[in-house]
C-alpha positions as CSV (number, residue, x, y, z in Angstrom):
1,M,84.1,47.4,62.4
2,A,82.0,49.1,65.1
3,E,78.5,49.8,64.1
4,S,77.2,53.1,63.0
5,I,75.3,55.6,65.2
6,D,71.7,56.0,64.9
7,R,71.1,59.8,66.3
8,A,67.3,59.4,65.7
9,Q,67.5,57.0,69.1
10,V,68.6,57.8,72.4
11,Y,71.9,55.6,73.9
12,F,71.8,54.5,77.2
13,I,75.6,53.5,78.5
14,G,76.2,51.5,81.5
15,A,78.9,53.5,83.0
16,G,80.3,50.9,85.4
17,P,80.9,50.7,89.1
18,G,83.2,54.1,89.1
19,D,86.8,53.2,88.0
20,P,86.3,55.2,84.7
21,E,88.1,52.6,82.8
22,L,85.4,49.9,83.6
23,I,83.2,51.9,81.1
24,T,83.3,49.1,77.9
25,L,84.9,50.1,74.3
26,K,81.4,50.8,72.9
27,G,80.4,52.9,75.8
28,H,83.2,55.5,75.9
29,R,83.1,55.6,71.5
30,I,79.4,56.5,71.8
31,L,80.3,58.8,74.8
32,S,83.0,60.3,73.2
33,Q,80.5,61.6,70.3
34,A,77.4,62.5,72.1
35,D,76.3,66.4,71.6
36,V,74.1,66.0,74.8
37,V,74.3,63.9,78.0
38,I,72.0,63.0,80.5
39,F,74.4,61.6,83.4
40,A,73.3,60.2,87.0
41,G,75.5,62.8,89.2
42,S,74.7,61.1,92.3
43,L,76.2,57.8,91.5
44,I,78.2,57.9,88.4
45,N,82.2,59.2,88.6
46,H,82.3,62.4,87.5
47,D,85.5,61.7,85.6
48,L,83.7,59.9,83.0
49,L,82.5,63.3,81.2
50,N,86.2,64.0,80.7
51,Y,85.7,61.6,78.0
52,C,82.7,64.2,76.6
53,K,84.0,66.4,74.0
54,P,84.2,70.1,75.3
55,Q,81.2,71.2,73.6
56,A,78.6,68.4,74.7
57,E,75.9,69.5,77.1
58,C,76.0,67.6,80.0
59,H,73.1,67.6,82.4
60,D,73.1,66.2,85.5
61,S,69.6,64.1,86.1
62,A,70.0,64.0,90.4
63,G,67.5,66.9,90.6
64,L,64.9,66.0,87.9
65,N,62.1,64.1,87.4
66,L,61.3,61.7,84.9
67,Q,59.2,64.0,82.2
68,Q,62.4,66.6,82.4
69,I,64.7,64.1,81.8
70,I,63.1,62.9,78.5
71,D,62.2,66.3,77.6
72,L,65.7,67.0,77.7
73,M,66.0,63.6,75.2
74,E,63.5,64.8,72.9
75,Q,64.4,68.3,72.5
76,G,67.8,66.4,71.8
77,I,66.7,63.8,69.0
78,R,64.5,66.6,67.7
79,A,67.8,68.8,66.9
80,G,69.7,65.9,65.2
81,K,71.6,65.3,68.2
82,L,73.6,62.6,69.5
83,V,71.9,61.7,73.2
84,V,73.4,59.6,75.6
85,R,71.7,58.5,78.8
86,L,75.1,57.6,81.3
87,Q,73.9,55.4,83.8
88,T,75.7,53.8,87.0
89,G,76.9,50.5,86.8
90,D,75.0,48.3,84.4
91,L,71.9,49.3,82.9
92,S,70.0,46.1,83.5
93,L,69.8,46.5,87.7
94,Y,68.1,49.1,89.4
95,G,68.7,51.3,86.3
96,S,64.8,52.3,85.4
97,I,65.6,52.4,82.1
98,R,62.1,50.5,81.1
99,E,60.2,53.6,82.2
100,Q,62.1,55.9,80.7
101,G,62.1,53.8,77.2
102,E,58.3,53.7,77.7
103,E,58.0,57.2,77.9
104,L,60.1,57.8,74.6
105,G,58.3,55.1,72.4
106,K,55.1,57.2,73.4
107,L,57.0,59.8,71.2
108,G,58.1,57.5,68.6
109,I,61.9,57.9,69.6
110,G,63.6,54.4,70.5
111,F,66.5,53.7,71.9
112,S,69.8,51.3,72.3
113,S,71.6,49.9,75.1
114,V,75.2,49.0,75.8
115,P,75.8,47.0,78.4
116,G,78.3,47.9,81.8
117,V,80.3,46.6,84.5
118,S,77.8,46.0,87.9
119,S,78.7,47.3,91.4
120,F,78.4,43.7,92.6
121,L,81.4,42.5,89.5
122,G,83.4,45.5,90.5
123,A,83.0,44.6,94.1
124,A,84.2,40.8,93.8
125,S,87.3,41.4,91.6
126,Q,88.3,44.2,94.4
127,L,88.3,42.1,97.0
128,G,89.6,38.9,94.9
129,V,86.7,36.7,94.9
130,E,84.2,34.7,93.2
131,Y,80.2,34.2,94.0
132,T,80.4,30.6,92.4
133,V,83.0,28.2,95.0
134,P,82.9,24.9,93.4
135,E,80.5,22.4,95.9
136,V,79.9,25.9,98.2
137,S,78.1,28.3,95.9
138,Q,76.8,28.0,93.0
139,S,74.2,30.4,92.7
140,L,74.3,33.9,93.6
141,V,71.0,36.5,94.4
142,I,70.7,39.8,93.9
143,T,68.4,41.6,95.6
144,R,67.6,44.3,97.9
145,M,65.8,45.1,101.3
146,S,62.4,46.3,100.4
147,G,62.0,50.2,101.2
148,R,60.4,53.4,99.9
149,T,60.3,51.1,96.4
150,P,59.0,48.0,97.8
151,T,59.6,44.1,96.7
152,P,57.4,41.5,96.2
153,E,56.7,39.4,99.6
154,R,58.1,36.0,97.9
155,E,60.8,38.0,97.2
156,S,61.7,38.6,100.8
157,L,65.5,38.6,102.7
158,E,64.6,36.0,104.6
159,S,63.2,33.5,101.8
160,F,66.5,33.9,99.7
161,A,68.5,33.6,103.1
162,A,67.0,30.1,103.5
163,H,69.3,29.0,100.4
164,Q,72.1,30.1,102.2
165,T,73.8,30.5,98.8
166,S,75.8,33.7,97.5
167,M,74.0,37.1,97.7
168,A,74.7,40.6,96.6
169,I,72.1,43.0,98.5
170,F,71.9,46.5,96.9
171,L,70.7,49.7,98.4
172,S,70.1,48.4,102.0
173,V,73.3,49.3,103.8
174,Q,71.0,51.8,105.4
175,D,69.5,49.3,107.1
176,I,72.3,47.1,108.2
177,G,70.8,46.2,111.6
178,D,67.2,44.7,109.7
179,V,69.2,43.3,107.0
180,V,71.1,41.1,109.4
181,E,68.1,40.0,111.1
182,R,66.1,39.2,108.2
183,L,69.2,37.1,107.0
184,L,69.8,35.3,110.0
185,S,65.6,35.1,110.5
186,G,65.8,33.3,107.1
187,G,68.4,30.4,107.7
188,Y,71.9,31.7,107.6
189,P,74.4,30.6,110.8
190,A,75.5,34.0,112.8
191,T,78.9,32.8,111.4
192,T,78.2,33.5,108.2
193,P,81.1,35.7,106.8
194,V,79.9,39.3,104.9
195,A,82.1,42.2,103.8
196,V,80.4,45.3,103.1
197,V,82.1,47.0,100.3
198,Y,81.8,51.3,99.5
199,K,82.0,52.5,96.3
200,A,83.7,49.6,94.8
201,T,86.5,50.3,92.5
202,W,86.2,54.2,93.3
203,P,89.5,55.6,94.3
204,D,87.7,56.3,98.0
205,H,86.4,52.7,98.7
206,Q,86.5,51.3,101.6
207,T,85.7,47.3,102.5
208,V,84.7,46.3,106.1
209,R,84.6,42.2,107.1
210,G,83.1,40.1,109.5
211,T,80.0,38.0,110.1
212,L,76.4,38.6,110.3
213,E,76.7,38.3,114.3
214,T,79.8,41.3,114.0
215,I,78.9,43.3,110.8
216,A,76.2,45.5,111.5
217,P,78.3,47.5,114.4
218,L,81.5,47.3,112.3
219,V,79.4,49.2,109.2
220,R,78.1,52.2,112.0
221,N,81.6,52.8,113.3
222,A,82.8,52.4,109.6
223,G,80.2,55.6,109.0
224,I,78.8,53.7,105.8
225,R,75.3,55.0,105.2
226,K,75.0,54.2,101.4
227,T,76.4,53.9,98.2
228,A,77.5,50.3,99.6
229,L,77.1,46.9,98.6
230,I,76.6,43.8,101.5
231,L,77.9,40.1,100.5
232,V,76.9,37.2,102.1
233,G,77.8,33.8,101.8
234,A,80.2,31.3,102.7
235,F,81.9,32.2,99.3
236,L,84.0,34.8,101.7
237,G,85.0,32.1,103.8
238,D,87.9,29.3,103.8
239,E,86.2,26.4,102.2
240,Y,87.6,25.7,98.5
241,H,87.3,23.2,96.3
242,Y,89.2,23.0,93.1
243,S,87.4,22.9,90.0
244,K,87.4,19.9,87.5
245,L,87.7,22.3,84.5
246,Y,91.1,21.7,84.7
247,D,91.7,18.8,87.0
248,A,94.2,16.4,85.2
249,G,92.3,13.4,85.8
250,F,88.8,14.9,84.2
251,S,88.3,14.2,80.6
252,H,86.0,17.0,78.8
253,E,85.3,17.4,75.1
254,Y,89.2,19.1,74.1
255,R,91.1,17.5,76.7
256,Q,91.3,13.6,77.4
257,A,92.3,12.7,80.9
């Protein structure tokens, strides 16, 4: 049984990576009942707004600052309306929900989060790959290069590259040349495979594949400057080992070899 909706709080919903069908059932249910929808217009697929009822107030937040967004939320809540903040991918990655929650808290307004499918998951499904390949990589680093929003010094691309594990690099494709230099400096071999996925799961998605040695000019020639993920690591290569989970000679709690 679906839980009841509380109109006294704002619902933050992860819209998914682009494909409108990749919103969760819960996210769809709440969005379809919303009276006020504040959506990240430069990032989400606007087809998601087709799930809204015709009379819903839909506000594009691309040109709004934090206070203007909070004002819209407060006005809706005070009027007894169901308010939804629709954000790209999953809220827990580069979602900026904490600052919005902090400001709502000052007004005595709570919020609830509905997780979504992140673009790094959409990109992997589009490529048909796993980030964790037995005996090749069992870890995934999700990060971004320092830019207008700085990253802690200990979280540099070079330090992560030293592990030579799988990496999904957000918000950095505009500096692909610098990214490559830093990854090579950190320890990845020049032959490390790379995939740059533009607008994963969108109708106009595009994938460029190469190695750290070749990827930068390929990306520039493809005209990719934003809205793309850089995926790096041996998980994209040919080496693969079958897992023990379904190995007939491997015993575990539910099966005897």
